DOGU-997401 format. One record per residue (C-alpha): residue number from 1; y, z, x. Coordinates in Angstrom, 2 decimals, always signed. Last residue first. Layout:
BEGIN
 doke      c2      c3      c1
  NUM       Y       Z       X
...
END
This chain:
BEGIN
 doke      c2      c3      c1
  379  -10.40  -56.89  +33.71
  378  -10.14  -61.39  +34.65
  377  -13.44  -62.29  +32.16
  376  -11.54  -63.80  +30.46
  375  -12.22  -62.17  +27.21
  374  -11.28  -58.62  +29.37
  373   -8.30  -59.98  +30.82
  372   -7.45  -61.33  +26.86
  371   -7.00  -57.75  +25.72
  370   -4.94  -56.54  +28.59
  369   -2.23  -59.48  +28.30
  368   -1.87  -58.41  +24.38
  367   -1.10  -54.80  +24.97
  366   -2.01  -52.15  +22.08
  365   +0.57  -51.17  +19.51
  364   +2.76  -53.79  +18.89
  363   +6.35  -54.49  +17.78
  362   +7.11  -50.68  +18.00
  361   +8.19  -49.00  +15.12
  360   +4.30  -46.47  +14.85
  359   +5.58  -43.18  +13.53
  358   +8.49  -44.18  +10.24
  357   +6.27  -47.36   +9.22
  356   +3.13  -44.92   +9.24
  355   +1.60  -47.56   +6.13
  354   +2.63  -51.10   +7.03
  353   +2.12  -50.51  +11.24
  352   -0.72  -48.54  +10.91
  351   -1.92  -51.32   +9.35
  350   -1.32  -53.55  +11.70
  349   -2.27  -52.05  +14.44
  348   -6.08  -51.68  +12.51
  347   -5.93  -55.34  +11.20
  346   -4.78  -56.74  +15.29
  345   -7.53  -54.90  +16.80
  344  -10.69  -55.42  +14.38
  343   -9.77  -59.02  +14.70
  342  -10.81  -58.83  +18.32
  341  -13.76  -56.60  +17.55
  340  -14.86  -58.82  +15.14
  339  -14.01  -58.93  +11.15
  338  -15.12  -59.33   +7.92
  337  -13.21  -58.82   +4.61
  336   -9.75  -59.93   +5.93
  335   -7.12  -56.82   +5.17
  334   -6.45  -55.37   +2.05
  333   -2.75  -56.51   +1.90
  332   -0.11  -53.17   +1.04
  331   +1.06  -51.62   -1.69
  330   +3.07  -48.56   -1.31
  329   +6.56  -49.61   -2.94
  328   +7.39  -45.92   -3.66
  327   +7.11  -46.73   -7.31
  326   +4.14  -49.03   -6.59
  325   +2.55  -46.33   -5.49
  324   +2.88  -43.42   -7.91
  323   +1.93  -45.53  -10.27
  322   +4.06  -45.83  -13.58
  321   +4.88  -49.63  -13.28
  320   +0.77  -50.05  -13.75
  319   +1.28  -48.96  -17.12
  318   +4.40  -51.72  -18.44
  317   +3.75  -53.95  -15.78
  316   +6.30  -55.67  -14.00
  315   +5.64  -53.48  -10.81
  314   +2.00  -54.57  -11.23
  313   +3.91  -57.89  -11.41
  312   +5.96  -58.01   -8.82
  311   +3.63  -56.47   -6.22
  310   +0.87  -58.77   -6.80
  309   +1.65  -62.64   -7.25
  308   +5.42  -62.43   -6.40
  307   +5.56  -60.00   -2.86
  306   +1.39  -61.81   -2.28
  305   +3.21  -64.98   -1.33
  304   +6.26  -63.34   +0.72
  303   +4.42  -61.72   +2.41
  302   +1.67  -64.51   +3.28
  301   -1.34  -65.45   +1.32
  300   -4.28  -67.04   +2.11
  299   -6.20  -64.04   +2.45
  298   -5.22  -61.94   +0.12
  297   -8.38  -61.07   -1.79
  296   -8.24  -57.42   -0.99
  295   -4.89  -54.88   -2.50
  294   -4.86  -51.77   -0.62
  293   -2.66  -49.41   -3.15
  292   -1.05  -46.52   -1.42
  291   -0.51  -42.71   -2.28
  290   -3.63  -43.23   -5.38
  289   -2.75  -42.19   -8.99
  288   -5.92  -40.94  -10.33
  287   -5.70  -40.67  -14.31
  286   -2.82  -43.11  -13.10
  285   -5.85  -45.79  -11.66
  284   -8.08  -44.85  -14.73
  283   -5.27  -46.69  -17.07
  282   -4.29  -49.25  -15.09
  281   -8.14  -51.07  -15.37
  280  -10.91  -50.57  -13.41
  279  -14.20  -52.92  -13.05
  278  -17.82  -53.05  -12.50
  277  -19.23  -55.56  -14.48
  276  -19.02  -57.74  -11.43
  275  -21.56  -56.18  -10.63
  274  -21.83  -57.42   -7.50
  273  -20.98  -54.85   -4.35
  272  -18.04  -52.89   -6.12
  271  -18.09  -48.63   -5.76
  270  -18.46  -46.69   -9.09
  269  -15.41  -44.55  -10.44
  268  -16.79  -41.36  -10.88
  267  -14.24  -39.76   -9.36
  266  -15.04  -37.11   -6.37
  265  -13.87  -40.00   -3.74
  264  -11.59  -42.36   -5.44
  263   -8.57  -42.10   -3.77
  262  -10.58  -41.82   -0.25
  261   -7.63  -40.33   +2.45
  260   -6.91  -42.37   +4.68
  259   -8.38  -41.84   +8.49
  258   -6.62  -44.13  +10.36
  257  -10.31  -45.18  +11.86
  256  -11.48  -45.37   +8.42
  255   -8.99  -47.51   +6.65
  254   -9.36  -49.68   +9.65
  253  -12.88  -50.09   +9.30
  252  -12.87  -51.08   +6.06
  251  -14.78  -54.47   +6.13
  250  -17.18  -53.25   +8.98
  249  -18.85  -51.05   +6.22
  248  -19.74  -47.65   +5.92
  247  -19.39  -45.96   +2.49
  246  -16.27  -44.38   +3.45
  245  -13.70  -46.90   +1.98
  244  -14.92  -46.32   -1.46
  243  -14.27  -49.99   -3.05
  242  -12.97  -50.64   -7.06
  241  -12.81  -54.12   -8.10
  240   -9.43  -54.58  -10.51
  239   -8.03  -54.82  -13.73
  238   -4.86  -56.06  -15.16
  237   -3.60  -58.28  -11.84
  236   -2.60  -61.50  -12.47
  235   -5.38  -63.94  -11.06
  234   -7.87  -61.46  -12.42
  233  -10.09  -59.34  -11.01
  232   -7.94  -58.20   -8.65
  231   -9.55  -56.30   -5.93
  230   -9.18  -53.39   -4.70
  229   -8.86  -50.56   -2.09
  228   -7.68  -46.91   -3.08
  227   -5.76  -44.10   -0.68
  226   -4.73  -40.99   -0.94
  225   -1.71  -40.64   +1.72
  224   -3.30  -38.59   +5.62
  223   -2.35  -35.27   +5.95
  222   -1.83  -34.24   +9.55
  221   +0.31  -37.01  +10.70
  220   -1.23  -39.81  +13.02
  219   -0.90  -39.72  +16.83
  218   -3.15  -38.67  +17.83
  217   -5.26  -41.28  +16.43
  216   -3.87  -44.79  +17.11
  215   -3.78  -43.25  +21.44
  214   -7.32  -42.27  +20.44
  213   -7.60  -45.73  +19.10
  212   -6.54  -47.63  +21.76
  211   -8.14  -46.01  +24.23
  210  -11.35  -46.62  +22.23
  209  -11.18  -50.05  +21.98
  208  -10.21  -50.47  +25.30
  207  -13.38  -48.77  +26.22
  206  -15.47  -50.58  +23.79
  205  -14.39  -53.79  +25.30
  204  -14.57  -53.22  +28.69
  203  -18.20  -52.11  +27.82
  202  -19.17  -55.32  +25.69
  201  -18.11  -57.22  +28.87
  200  -20.23  -55.45  +31.10
  199  -22.76  -56.68  +28.49
  198  -22.76  -59.85  +28.69
  197  -25.73  -61.54  +28.99
  196  -25.00  -63.33  +25.97
  195  -27.91  -62.42  +23.26
  194  -26.86  -58.65  +25.03
  193  -23.34  -58.75  +24.19
  192  -24.61  -60.31  +20.85
  191  -26.13  -56.75  +20.55
  190  -23.96  -54.74  +21.62
  189  -21.17  -56.35  +19.75
  188  -24.09  -55.03  +16.38
  187  -23.92  -51.81  +17.74
  186  -19.84  -51.81  +17.94
  185  -19.49  -53.11  +14.84
  184  -21.31  -49.78  +13.08
  183  -25.10  -51.81  +12.45
  182  -26.84  -51.71   +9.44
  181  -30.70  -50.39   +9.35
  180  -33.38  -51.31   +6.81
  179  -33.00  -51.47   +3.46
  178  -30.23  -54.38   +2.38
  177  -31.57  -55.27   -0.98
  176  -29.80  -53.30   -2.79
  175  -26.49  -54.32   -1.45
  174  -23.89  -51.26   -1.06
  173  -23.65  -50.97   +3.15
  172  -20.52  -53.69   +3.66
  171  -19.43  -55.70   +6.43
  170  -22.39  -55.58   +8.80
  169  -24.85  -57.98   +7.55
  168  -27.29  -58.19  +10.10
  167  -27.91  -60.89  +12.55
  166  -30.12  -63.03  +14.52
  165  -31.69  -65.97  +13.36
  164  -33.89  -68.46  +15.80
  163  -33.33  -71.86  +16.28
  162  -33.90  -75.64  +14.72
  161  -36.86  -76.65  +13.54
  160  -39.14  -73.28  +13.59
  159  -36.20  -71.01  +12.91
  158  -35.01  -73.93  +10.30
  157  -38.53  -74.65   +8.64
  156  -39.14  -70.46   +8.55
  155  -36.27  -69.60   +6.97
  154  -36.28  -72.41   +4.13
  153  -39.64  -71.45   +3.71
  152  -38.47  -67.87   +2.95
  151  -36.66  -68.62   +0.21
  150  -33.06  -70.05   -0.18
  149  -31.07  -68.94   -2.97
  148  -27.83  -69.73   -1.55
  147  -26.52  -65.56   -1.87
  146  -29.92  -63.42   -1.60
  145  -31.88  -65.98   +0.20
  144  -29.25  -66.43   +2.94
  143  -27.57  -63.32   +3.01
  142  -31.54  -62.17   +4.29
  141  -31.15  -64.29   +7.05
  140  -27.57  -62.31   +8.23
  139  -26.25  -64.47  +10.47
  138  -25.55  -65.26  +14.12
  137  -27.36  -68.63  +14.12
  136  -28.80  -69.98  +17.16
  135  -29.81  -72.92  +20.47
  134  -27.42  -74.55  +16.69
  133  -28.56  -77.86  +15.34
  132  -24.98  -78.33  +13.52
  131  -26.73  -81.54  +11.62
  130  -29.78  -79.54  +11.10
  129  -27.99  -76.52   +9.66
  128  -26.37  -78.57   +7.51
  127  -29.68  -79.72   +5.95
  126  -30.52  -76.04   +4.83
  125  -26.96  -76.40   +2.38
  124  -25.24  -73.20   +1.94
  123  -23.42  -72.86   -1.52
  122  -20.85  -75.82   -3.15
  121  -19.62  -76.24   +0.07
  120  -20.32  -73.59   +1.81
  119  -21.20  -74.10   +6.00
  118  -17.53  -75.15   +7.10
  117  -17.56  -76.48  +10.14
  116  -15.81  -76.06  +13.11
  115  -14.31  -77.84  +15.02
  114  -11.41  -78.65  +12.90
  113  -10.39  -74.57  +14.08
  112   -9.93  -74.94  +17.79
  111   -9.64  -71.94  +19.57
  110   -8.30  -70.66  +22.62
  109   -7.40  -67.50  +24.30
  108   -5.32  -68.15  +27.46
  107   -2.62  -65.49  +26.55
  106   -3.68  -63.83  +23.43
  105   -0.86  -63.87  +20.30
  104   -2.67  -67.30  +18.94
  103   -6.19  -65.55  +18.95
  102   -4.75  -63.89  +15.68
  101   -4.98  -66.93  +14.05
  100   -8.35  -67.15  +13.43
   99   -8.45  -63.85  +10.76
   98  -11.48  -66.07   +8.88
   97  -11.56  -66.32   +5.55
   96   -9.78  -69.24   +5.53
   95  -12.06  -71.29   +7.28
   94  -14.93  -70.35   +4.50
   93  -19.17  -69.86   +5.51
   92  -18.73  -70.75   +9.12
   91  -19.44  -73.20  +11.57
   90  -19.85  -74.55  +15.35
   89  -18.73  -70.59  +16.17
   88  -16.55  -70.49  +19.71
   87  -17.33  -70.10  +23.64
   86  -18.87  -67.04  +25.42
   85  -15.91  -65.16  +25.78
   84  -16.80  -62.44  +25.07
   83  -14.13  -61.93  +22.53
   82  -14.02  -65.65  +20.96
   81  -18.13  -65.06  +20.65
   80  -18.10  -61.48  +18.95
   79  -14.78  -63.00  +16.96
   78  -17.68  -65.54  +15.27
   77  -20.21  -62.37  +14.75
   76  -17.24  -61.01  +12.82
   75  -16.34  -64.60  +10.66
   74  -19.60  -64.55   +9.04
   73  -22.11  -67.09   +9.26
   72  -21.94  -67.90  +12.50
   71  -22.94  -71.08  +14.79
   70  -24.38  -71.35  +18.23
   69  -24.42  -73.55  +21.03
   68  -24.97  -72.17  +24.70
   67  -27.51  -69.46  +24.11
   66  -27.76  -67.33  +27.10
   65  -30.99  -67.62  +28.99
   64  -34.65  -67.65  +28.78
   63  -34.24  -66.10  +24.86
   62  -36.49  -64.21  +23.01
   61  -35.53  -62.24  +19.40
   60  -37.17  -58.73  +18.81
   59  -37.16  -57.62  +15.02
   58  -35.69  -60.10  +11.93
   57  -33.90  -57.48  +10.06
   56  -32.94  -55.68  +12.24
   55  -31.70  -56.89  +15.96
   54  -34.10  -56.70  +18.74
   53  -33.05  -58.56  +21.99
   52  -35.53  -60.05  +24.24
   51  -35.17  -61.23  +27.93
   50  -36.94  -64.33  +29.47
   49  -37.99  -64.99  +33.28
   48  -38.49  -67.67  +33.99
   47  -42.01  -68.90  +35.63
   46  -43.19  -70.62  +32.00
   45  -42.03  -67.51  +29.84
   44  -42.26  -63.66  +30.90
   43  -41.06  -61.20  +29.73
   42  -37.45  -58.77  +29.66
   41  -36.83  -56.25  +27.52
   40  -32.82  -56.22  +26.40
   39  -32.97  -53.35  +23.77
   38  -30.75  -52.01  +21.59
   37  -30.99  -48.70  +19.48
   36  -32.34  -50.68  +15.71
   35  -36.13  -51.00  +17.04
   34  -37.21  -47.84  +15.00
   33  -39.43  -49.84  +12.21
   32  -39.71  -53.66  +13.22
   31  -37.65  -56.06  +11.22
   30  -38.10  -57.23   +7.74
   29  -37.06  -60.63   +6.12
   28  -36.79  -60.56   +2.33
   27  -38.46  -62.01   -0.98
   26  -40.61  -59.26   -1.33
   25  -43.76  -59.34   +0.97
   24  -42.65  -59.99   +4.96
   23  -41.63  -62.80   +7.20
   22  -41.53  -61.71  +10.88
   21  -38.92  -61.63  +14.02
   20  -39.67  -63.30  +17.97
   19  -37.81  -66.59  +17.47
   18  -38.04  -68.40  +20.83
   17  -35.26  -69.83  +22.73
   16  -35.33  -71.83  +25.89
   15  -37.99  -74.33  +24.43
   14  -35.99  -75.77  +21.41
   13  -36.76  -76.68  +18.51
   12  -36.68  -80.76  +17.56
   11  -40.32  -80.67  +17.06
   10  -40.40  -83.48  +14.43
    9  -41.24  -82.33  +10.90
    8  -37.91  -82.92   +9.90
    7  -37.91  -85.09   +7.41
    6  -41.38  -83.71   +5.32
    5  -38.80  -80.62   +5.42
    4  -36.37  -82.07   +3.23
    3  -36.99  -80.39   +0.08
    2  -33.56  -80.49   -1.57
    1  -31.30  -78.03   -3.21
END
């Protein structure tokens, strides 16, 4: 990545938003210890009442008003902005990993994919942040360092010349560099709501979520199936990257909320993060023999394509065909890797109706209009 700092020395940084974190040694950003609880602290700035919101690893970030233009690297934070009716992200890491099609089911909730820049184009180029010119970047700065070869000076440059970073990588909890607090989906959502000063809308959304989940869980069987969450290592599955369900992380929330039992629990199978050598084969899976197979990385495939590229090869495989889940037809798409509060509702409903189809026979398990009313401020 070219060093274009000389081109952008002019002070394009917005006066309305100030970054309050600090860069420390070791090639990562670190927030202030003990600040994992929500904070929205009023301060004074040029006669205006500003406010500070704190999140690891940035520490406190100070705002003079809710940001108007913002960008999220991952769909979790983009979805939070939609849920708060705070506009839509100006960019996204990879559009096909953003389940924005769910918004079509919510009356009055709009999303324009054509107005969104793809951030990951053979890497995430720093120049793209200047082009987007957002008030705030809802993303974990350490992701840019560890995934896209940014360094601390790149983070500082964009923070100084464009806008602050505000985000925590909440998808999973298995990255060695992430040695500071994580957040649950609603823990992160609450902080984003504080940035936009839409705390009441957050509370309404959380109340709806808790009610939905309580009703759902009351209907679950006393003993739920054992499941494995897998990502195919090959186009035609022969080996898989294994995921543990109960190590935390927003990306697996729906499976935990449905109280699926993790078939890998108590085995010596590790948990995939970025080590591509960690794989399981059909023989290992047959030894464990889960009731359900959840296959990730299928975002661009409809059910017919999933059957063709995943289910049929498993049914025709000499060893794979012996798996109980294969014989019982209990092979399901593993869901989108990132989800905010809206996408999570849809993915949880979808998972419940697929895995517990004898119990959840309704077409819809939650009220779309009510969710739309919360988003649109009409609840």
